[in-house]
C-alpha positions, 0 to 999 in steps of 0.5 A: 156696312160692307158690300161684296160684289162678284164681278167674275166667277172662275170657280163655277165653270171649273166645277161644272167641267169637272162634274161633266168629266166625272160622269164619263168615268163610269162609262169608261170603267164599264167599257174596261170591265167588259173589254178585259172580261174573258171570252169563251162563249161570250156569256160573261160579256153579254151578261155584264150590265151597267145598272142605274148608271153607276153599278157594274153587275156581272150576272153569271155564276162564275163572275167571282172566279173570273175576277180572281184570275181563274182564266188565262185570258184575264189573269188579273181579273176584271176589277184590278184593270178597271180600278187602274183606269178609274184612277187614271181618269180621276188623276187626269180630271183633278190634275188639270185646270 
């Protein structure tokens, strides 16, 4: 019979730290989306909401044209810059110890 005893758990603290960092990525993505949303009247920024803690909801009719770059203020739309931030954040989280 073999008995295994764990004297020190180095994995759990690391996983918990990564989980806390991941939970912040959604908020950074939302902040980026709102920041790059063009502003004429403020309606688009005002009607963009974070729902259920994980979904960015752009609740206005012209969200798709804006995201396709039909604005001089946001020629890349909102999705591409937001995705770039998400990728950067994930790289930071998973490349560090």
